[in-house]
GUGULO-534271 format. One record per residue (C-alpha): residue number from 1; z, x, y. Coordinates in pm, 1 decimal. Layout:
N
gulo seq NUM	z Z	x X	y Y
...
//
This chain:
190
gulo seq 1	z 0.0	x 0.0	y 0.0
gulo seq 2	z -95.6	x 143.7	y 337.2
gulo seq 3	z 160.1	x 166.7	y 609.7
gulo seq 4	z 98.0	x -25.1	y 930.7
gulo seq 5	z 48.6	x 166.6	y 1252.6
gulo seq 6	z 266.1	x 64.4	y 1544.8
gulo seq 7	z 83.3	x -138.6	y 1810.4
gulo seq 8	z 13.7	x 45.1	y 2131.8
gulo seq 9	z 40.9	x -105.1	y 2475.0
gulo seq 10	z -141.3	x -55.8	y 2801.3
gulo seq 11	z -470.1	x 130.6	y 2824.9
gulo seq 12	z -417.6	x 297.4	y 2485.7
gulo seq 13	z -379.4	x -45.3	y 2322.6
gulo seq 14	z -695.4	x -173.3	y 2491.9
gulo seq 15	z -892.7	x 133.4	y 2379.6
gulo seq 16	z -760.9	x 93.2	y 2022.8
gulo seq 17	z -854.7	x -275.9	y 2026.2
gulo seq 18	z -1207.6	x -197.1	y 2144.3
gulo seq 19	z -1230.9	x 75.5	y 1880.1
gulo seq 20	z -1120.1	x -161.4	y 1600.5
gulo seq 21	z -1362.2	x -428.1	y 1721.9
gulo seq 22	z -1648.6	x -178.6	y 1738.6
gulo seq 23	z -1565.8	x -51.9	y 1387.3
gulo seq 24	z -1566.1	x -406.2	y 1249.8
gulo seq 25	z -1897.2	x -483.6	y 1421.9
gulo seq 26	z -2050.0	x -161.6	y 1284.9
gulo seq 27	z -1942.3	x -252.1	y 930.1
gulo seq 28	z -2101.3	x -596.5	y 961.9
gulo seq 29	z -2421.5	x -453.9	y 1112.7
gulo seq 30	z -2454.6	x -186.6	y 843.6
gulo seq 31	z -2381.7	x -425.5	y 556.4
gulo seq 32	z -2617.4	x -690.2	y 694.7
gulo seq 33	z -2890.3	x -430.8	y 755.1
gulo seq 34	z -2867.9	x -291.9	y 401.0
gulo seq 35	z -2865.0	x -641.2	y 245.8
gulo seq 36	z -3162.0	x -756.0	y 455.3
gulo seq 37	z -3350.2	x -436.3	y 371.1
gulo seq 38	z -3289.0	x -497.6	y -0.1
gulo seq 39	z -3397.5	x -863.7	y 26.6
gulo seq 40	z -3711.4	x -765.0	y 218.6
gulo seq 41	z -3800.0	x -494.3	y -33.2
gulo seq 42	z -3738.0	x -720.0	y -334.4
gulo seq 43	z -3941.0	x -1000.5	y -177.2
gulo seq 44	z -4226.3	x -757.2	y -113.5
gulo seq 45	z -4218.6	x -630.6	y -474.0
gulo seq 46	z -4217.2	x -986.3	y -610.7
gulo seq 47	z -4499.4	x -1083.5	y -376.5
gulo seq 48	z -4701.7	x -781.9	y -486.9
gulo seq 49	z -4661.2	x -848.7	y -860.5
gulo seq 50	z -4668.3	x -1228.4	y -861.6
gulo seq 51	z -4924.2	x -1298.3	y -589.5
gulo seq 52	z -5101.6	x -958.0	y -600.2
gulo seq 53	z -5051.7	x -932.9	y -225.0
gulo seq 54	z -4788.3	x -741.6	y -22.0
gulo seq 55	z -4600.8	x -897.2	y 265.1
gulo seq 56	z -4774.2	x -778.0	y 580.1
gulo seq 57	z -4454.7	x -731.8	y 778.4
gulo seq 58	z -4236.4	x -569.7	y 506.8
gulo seq 59	z -4290.8	x -206.7	y 610.0
gulo seq 60	z -4229.8	x -278.4	y 979.4
gulo seq 61	z -3918.0	x -480.2	y 901.5
gulo seq 62	z -3773.9	x -208.5	y 676.4
gulo seq 63	z -3832.3	x 55.3	y 944.4
gulo seq 64	z -3633.0	x -162.3	y 1185.8
gulo seq 65	z -3351.1	x -200.5	y 930.9
gulo seq 66	z -3348.5	x 175.9	y 868.1
gulo seq 67	z -3307.7	x 239.4	y 1241.5
gulo seq 68	z -3033.6	x -21.1	y 1257.4
gulo seq 69	z -2833.8	x 113.3	y 962.9
gulo seq 70	z -2879.8	x 478.7	y 1059.0
gulo seq 71	z -2769.9	x 448.9	y 1419.2
gulo seq 72	z -2497.4	x 190.1	y 1360.5
gulo seq 73	z -2369.8	x 424.4	y 1089.9
gulo seq 74	z -2358.4	x 721.4	y 1325.2
gulo seq 75	z -2056.4	x 591.9	y 1516.0
gulo seq 76	z -1894.2	x 475.4	y 1193.6
gulo seq 77	z -1929.8	x 820.7	y 1035.9
gulo seq 78	z -1787.6	x 989.7	y 1346.1
gulo seq 79	z -1497.2	x 742.8	y 1363.6
gulo seq 80	z -1396.2	x 807.0	y 1002.3
gulo seq 81	z -1465.8	x 1180.4	y 985.7
gulo seq 82	z -1749.7	x 1123.0	y 737.7
gulo seq 83	z -2002.1	x 1341.4	y 918.3
gulo seq 84	z -2146.6	x 1651.0	y 754.8
gulo seq 85	z -1919.4	x 1951.8	y 790.3
gulo seq 86	z -2018.3	x 2304.2	y 705.3
gulo seq 87	z -1677.7	x 2453.5	y 660.5
gulo seq 88	z -1749.0	x 2781.6	y 478.6
gulo seq 89	z -1675.7	x 2985.5	y 791.1
gulo seq 90	z -1400.0	x 2767.1	y 935.5
gulo seq 91	z -1213.3	x 2754.8	y 601.9
gulo seq 92	z -1181.0	x 3132.8	y 612.0
gulo seq 93	z -1034.5	x 3129.5	y 963.3
gulo seq 94	z -665.4	x 3111.0	y 1048.7
gulo seq 95	z -520.7	x 2777.8	y 1170.8
gulo seq 96	z -539.4	x 2858.4	y 1542.9
gulo seq 97	z -902.2	x 2975.6	y 1524.1
gulo seq 98	z -996.8	x 2662.3	y 1322.7
gulo seq 99	z -828.8	x 2448.0	y 1589.6
gulo seq 100	z -1023.9	x 2618.2	y 1869.1
gulo seq 101	z -1346.5	x 2588.6	y 1669.6
gulo seq 102	z -1285.9	x 2215.4	y 1613.3
gulo seq 103	z -1224.7	x 2162.1	y 1985.3
gulo seq 104	z -1549.1	x 2344.8	y 2069.8
gulo seq 105	z -1748.8	x 2163.6	y 1798.1
gulo seq 106	z -1627.4	x 1814.6	y 1893.9
gulo seq 107	z -1673.2	x 1881.9	y 2265.5
gulo seq 108	z -2025.8	x 2020.9	y 2230.6
gulo seq 109	z -2124.0	x 1747.0	y 1983.8
gulo seq 110	z -1994.8	x 1477.7	y 2220.2
gulo seq 111	z -2193.3	x 1618.5	y 2511.5
gulo seq 112	z -2511.5	x 1654.3	y 2303.5
gulo seq 113	z -2487.0	x 1299.7	y 2164.5
gulo seq 114	z -2433.8	x 1153.9	y 2512.4
gulo seq 115	z -2730.7	x 1352.1	y 2647.5
gulo seq 116	z -2944.1	x 1230.2	y 2355.8
gulo seq 117	z -2832.0	x 874.1	y 2429.8
gulo seq 118	z -2949.4	x 913.9	y 2789.5
gulo seq 119	z -3286.4	x 1058.3	y 2679.4
gulo seq 120	z -3330.7	x 779.2	y 2425.6
gulo seq 121	z -3283.0	x 523.3	y 2702.3
gulo seq 122	z -3555.5	x 700.2	y 2899.7
gulo seq 123	z -3780.6	x 690.1	y 2594.1
gulo seq 124	z -3718.5	x 317.2	y 2545.5
gulo seq 125	z -3794.8	x 247.4	y 2911.5
gulo seq 126	z -4120.7	x 440.7	y 2871.0
gulo seq 127	z -4202.4	x 243.4	y 2555.9
gulo seq 128	z -4122.5	x -82.0	y 2737.7
gulo seq 129	z -4359.4	x 13.0	y 3019.6
gulo seq 130	z -4641.9	x 72.9	y 2770.9
gulo seq 131	z -4591.9	x -271.9	y 2617.5
gulo seq 132	z -4627.2	x -165.0	y 2252.5
gulo seq 133	z -4576.1	x -438.8	y 1992.4
gulo seq 134	z -4549.3	x -437.0	y 1614.3
gulo seq 135	z -4889.8	x -542.6	y 1478.2
gulo seq 136	z -4756.9	x -764.5	y 1197.3
gulo seq 137	z -4434.7	x -889.3	y 1354.7
gulo seq 138	z -4579.6	x -927.4	y 1703.4
gulo seq 139	z -4266.0	x -842.7	y 1899.0
gulo seq 140	z -4205.4	x -544.8	y 2129.4
gulo seq 141	z -4132.2	x -211.5	y 1959.5
gulo seq 142	z -3873.5	x -109.3	y 2219.7
gulo seq 143	z -3634.6	x -382.8	y 2100.4
gulo seq 144	z -3594.7	x -219.8	y 1758.2
gulo seq 145	z -3521.7	x 115.8	y 1923.6
gulo seq 146	z -3228.7	x -22.6	y 2125.0
gulo seq 147	z -2998.7	x 78.7	y 1836.5
gulo seq 148	z -3074.8	x 446.3	y 1897.7
gulo seq 149	z -2896.6	x 488.5	y 2234.5
gulo seq 150	z -2620.9	x 249.0	y 2126.6
gulo seq 151	z -2550.3	x 450.0	y 1810.9
gulo seq 152	z -2573.2	x 783.1	y 1991.0
gulo seq 153	z -2344.5	x 660.2	y 2269.2
gulo seq 154	z -2081.6	x 520.4	y 2030.0
gulo seq 155	z -2086.1	x 844.7	y 1826.4
gulo seq 156	z -2061.5	x 1046.0	y 2149.5
gulo seq 157	z -1757.7	x 843.5	y 2254.9
gulo seq 158	z -1599.2	x 894.5	y 1910.6
gulo seq 159	z -1649.5	x 1270.8	y 1934.3
gulo seq 160	z -1508.5	x 1266.3	y 2286.7
gulo seq 161	z -1198.1	x 1084.6	y 2160.1
gulo seq 162	z -1165.1	x 1336.1	y 1874.8
gulo seq 163	z -1203.6	x 1621.2	y 2125.0
gulo seq 164	z -920.8	x 1472.0	y 2334.9
gulo seq 165	z -706.1	x 1415.2	y 2024.9
gulo seq 166	z -749.5	x 1780.1	y 1925.0
gulo seq 167	z -647.2	x 1889.2	y 2275.4
gulo seq 168	z -333.3	x 1674.2	y 2260.4
gulo seq 169	z -213.8	x 1737.5	y 1904.4
gulo seq 170	z -115.9	x 2057.3	y 1724.8
gulo seq 171	z -286.6	x 1957.1	y 1400.1
gulo seq 172	z -662.3	x 1965.2	y 1347.3
gulo seq 173	z -831.4	x 1624.3	y 1357.9
gulo seq 174	z -1178.1	x 1552.8	y 1214.8
gulo seq 175	z -1170.0	x 1211.8	y 1384.0
gulo seq 176	z -908.2	x 1026.7	y 1584.6
gulo seq 177	z -744.0	x 901.1	y 1264.1
gulo seq 178	z -825.7	x 1173.6	y 1009.4
gulo seq 179	z -640.5	x 1501.6	y 1001.0
gulo seq 180	z -808.4	x 1799.7	y 838.2
gulo seq 181	z -514.9	x 1831.9	y 595.9
gulo seq 182	z -557.8	x 1469.7	y 482.9
gulo seq 183	z -932.2	x 1522.8	y 432.6
gulo seq 184	z -861.5	x 1826.2	y 215.6
gulo seq 185	z -620.1	x 1622.6	y 3.5
gulo seq 186	z -883.6	x 1350.3	y -38.6
gulo seq 187	z -1141.2	x 1610.8	y -146.1
gulo seq 188	z -900.4	x 1754.9	y -405.1
gulo seq 189	z -837.3	x 1408.0	y -548.7
gulo seq 190	z -1209.6	x 1365.8	y -613.4
//
């Protein structure tokens, strides 16, 4: 049984509430996207074998679902410390050096993700101006790309929060809720 965290008040409580709400929304978006992608793919396979004709829109729809799941999952992975870590060098370092490295990594990653979010907005605005539409679906392409800056921004915010957490705490945090020591224990259990 997991132990309950004490409720926070003030700005910290508001931020935690927004974070929990965003996490719940991401889970729903990712689950819905994967289920819809599976339904679309299965329907296309059935259509191909039964009617000898593929669904015209299936490929376009799956590309939209892939974008959705990938970029909604970015923030989720950052929030839960599930991002790819290459720890061969950091594992060999002493505690203090690993802490400094984690602060640098989370800070740089946060900045890069937020910059990429800004550039992706510029790209979407450019795509909007060109008026591109999906040939089979017939709706504007830029709409499906809206998940890119959202996902990058949410992940950037998560890395920023982890950066701040690592500045405030003595232990090393992979995300705001996952300590490096806890992650190591989880890896050993597997």
